C-alpha positions, 0 to 999 in steps of 0.5 A: 527565536534567532538560532532557528534560521541559522540552525536550518541554514546549517542543516541545509549546507550540510545537506548540500555538501555531504555527498556528490550532486547525485549520490545520497545517503539513504536509510533502509529500515526493516526487520532482519530477524523474528517473525517479519524477517522475510518481509524485511529481507524483500525490502532490503533486497529491493531498496538496495538494488535501487540504491546501487543503480542510482550510486546511493550510499545505503544505511541498513538499520534492523527494525525491532518492531518495538516502541523502545527501537524507534529512538535508536532508529532515529539516532542511527539515521542522524549519526549516519547523516542520512538525508531520508529513510525508506522501509519502516514495516512497523508503526511502533518504530515510527511512533518513537522515531519520528519526534526525532526524525523531525528534529533531524530533518530526515523524512521517513517513507513507509511501504506498510504502515496504514495507521490513521492515528499515526497519520493524524499525529504526523499532521498535528506534530509536523513530522516528516512521515509520508505513506506509499502504502494504502491508508485505512479506508482506501480499500472501502473507498475504492470498492465504493467508487467502483461499485457505484461507477459500474453496478449502480443500475444493478441489484446488489448484495453485500455479504461478509463473513463475520471476521472483524476485516470482512464486517468493518470493510462491508460496513464502510463501503455500504455507508459510501454506497448509501451516500451514492444513492445505492441500497442493496437488495440483500445483506447478510453475514455467512458462516465462512469455512464451509465445504458448500454455500448452496443455501447462501446462493439460493437466498441471493437468488431469492432477493433478486441479487445479480451482483454481489460484493463479498467481504471475506476471503479467497477460499469462500468466495471460490466456493460460492462462485462454484456453487453459484455455477452449479446452481446456474445463477450467473452471479458477478462477484467481487471481493477485496484485498484478501482475493490475493491469496493461494488459488487453493483448494477451490480455484476461482472461477473466471471472471471473479472481481477484486478491488485489491493491489495490483501485481507490480511486477506485471506493469510496464513501468516495473519492466526495467527495475524487475530486470535489474532485480533478476539480474541479482537473482531477486524476484520482484515479489512482495515488498521488493518492488515497493522498496525498489520504488520508495528508494527511487522516490527518496533519491529523486526527492533529495536531488530535487531538494538540492537543486531547489535549496529545499529540505528532502521533506518540502521535495516530497510534499510538492513533487511528482516522481516516476518510480518502478510502480508508476507515478508517486506524489503525495497530498498535504495529508502526506497520503498517496494522492492516487488510491493504489487499489485497482479493480482487477478480474480474474482470467486464467492463472492471475488477476488482470487489471481491467480499464477504468470506468468511464462516463 
């Protein structure tokens, strides 16, 4: 029992003295080969640019996305004396890495993994895991919150395409809406991938629905919006995160709503980071800006921890940090305090964030 305080003190002393006051050793864990190599490259490029800007040293570790690789990742980070690590595209890596990272007091910040079970294990075992990605259920939560805020007095319909994603998302949103006092006037499972959806539009009209949430993909949304206009039925349509897809073969109509992740590159907070990236011939797309922000977050947490004689995990748990994608802060559950999903509207050729609902 007496060895534990001395062990922690030794770790803290090593952490405080291994680098200069501002520089840090931070791991970047991402796939560099295989099916996720493109996403891994985005993570590495974004994080590396942020580290260079801050003067940090990076340790780049290839992520195999196999459970057997997690322990090797943790050992590499420990041997490199990393103070934190970001990236982690795959839940398999974290499952076996986190117990060892707990021993080494190295927090892991994911920009991708949404697993609820992994976070439950984290809280039960005290693992140093923090999620910058949305948690499972965050999308449905924001959809229900939005509908309750702007459609509560409207006759709404909930339709979904029969896929696991569409069915589960719509079902979860429906439960929350019913708890909030909304009962849809129409629910249906439609057949996706059709060239036209006139029959569905007419059923919506017959049911008296004027506002529709669709659990399905962007192409089906575009076809339904087109056919509603042809039928002279002014439907207000809203989809989920799948609306972020190629605008073809049928383009979206103006005014289609989506509860989705924002285009970080279009945010004012990202202007400086985007300029840094483009100066390096890196387009701020995909995971590039989230990884840049994660590296900024890790750097700030390490600096704060040194100043306050904490470990980085403590600083992450308690602090609020300014990054290229906005303010990031975690709750006691190690999840983002603010739901990252936003209500956007299709205008011209892009989804544009609209003002939040006010009472």
